[in-house]
N, C-alpha and C positions, 0 to 999 in steps of 0.2 A: 656523180652521186650527191644527193642532196643531204644536209644535215638532219640529224634526229631532233626531236622537239627540245631535249635538254640543252644541246649545244646552241640551236636557235635561240633560246631564252637566254642564254649565256651572253650570246653576241648583241641581242637585242639590249640587254640590261646594260652592257658596257657601252653601246653606242648612244643611249639615252644619258647615261651619267656623264660621257665624255662631252656630249653636246651641252648638257647643263652647266658643266664646270666651264667650258670655254666661253659659253654665252655670258654667263654670270659674270665672269672675270672681265668681259669686254664691256658688258653694261656697267660694271661697277667702276671701270676706269673712265668710262664717259660720265657717270655721275660724278666722279670725284673731280673732274676737271670742268663740272658745271655745265655740261653739254646735254642736249636731249638724248632720248633712247635711240637705240638701232633702228627702230621703225623710221623715224625721222631720216635717217641716213639713207635707208633703203628707198623711200619716196624720192628724196633729193636726188639721188643716183639714177633712178628709173628717169625722171624728168630731165636730167641732164644728158643721159644717152638717148632718149626717145622723143625729147622735145615735148610740146604740150600734149597732154593725155586727157582723155576723158576718165573720170572715177573708175567706170566699170573697166577700162583697159589697165589702170593701175591695179585695181583689185586682183585681176587675174594674173599679172606680173608678180605681185607680191603675196598672193595667197592669204589675204586677209578677209575676213568678213565684212560685209558691206557697211554695216553699222560702226564697227570699229575703225575703218578707213574714212568714213564720214567724219566722225569725232575728231580722228587725228588730224584731217585736213583742216577742220575748223580751228584747231589748236595751232596748227602751222600758219593758216592764214591770219590769225590773230597776232602771231608772232613776226608776221612780215616775211616768212620764208617762201611761201606760196600765194598765188592770187588766182581766183576763179575767174575765168572770161567766158563771155556767151560763145556758144559752139555755133559757127556760121551755118552748119548743115542742119542743125536741129534747135530752134530757139528755146526749147524746154530744158535742153542739156547745157552743160558747161564743160569747159576746158581748164585743167588744172596747170599752171605754169609757173616756174621756179622763177623767183625774183633774184636781183643782183645780191641782196642780202642772203638769200638761200644758198646761192652758189658760194659765198664767203663762208657761211656756216658749214656747209658739207665739206669744204677744203680743211677747215679747222678741225671737224670731227675726224676727218681722215688721218690726221696726225695722231691722234689718240688712238683711234680705232687699228690703225695699223700697227702701232706700237704694242698695244694690248693683244692683237691677234698673233703677233710675233711671240710674245711671252706666253701666251696659252697654247700655241701650237708649233710655231716654227722653231722656237728654241728647244723642243722637247724631241724632234724627230729629225734622223739624218735624212739626206735627200733621197736615199734609197726607199727608206720606209714611207717617206711622205709620197713619193711617187706609187708606190704599192697600195697605200691607204687610198690615195686618190682614185686608182683604178678599181680597187674593190667598192668605194662609195659609188662610183659611177656605175658599177654593176648593179648594185641594189636599187639605183635611181632609175635604172632603165626599165622600159615597159615591155618586157618580153612576154609574150603569150606562149605558155608552153601547153601542149595538149597532153594530158596525162595518160592517154591511151596508146 
């Protein structure tokens, strides 16, 4: 049985507010520590996991608008965290690669990020509630196509 609109709105509002509170807390901790934003962490993490990536592949993984990602990569390259390399398959394209400085930055950021994540989320939930919430959020994220008829 599906929720009615009133209950759906309540869930939506609480989900958005919980996200904003956790995200703001984590961003604030990074800022206080003199670190870049979570977007930097996400780019560096994707490059560590996936190796050199084309900007369009990063864009798909991160769900950032192309112009936002392009500007972000420019700032990260200027700071020495990433470099742009020519793409061997397409001379017009380029690959984004994490630098040794970028690896070090991501590791430093993780110390702050993980502590802030614990404070914002982990310290507030018991293991059972965390597992239930993770299951529910996975359910909301799934791409189930339901036929209303």
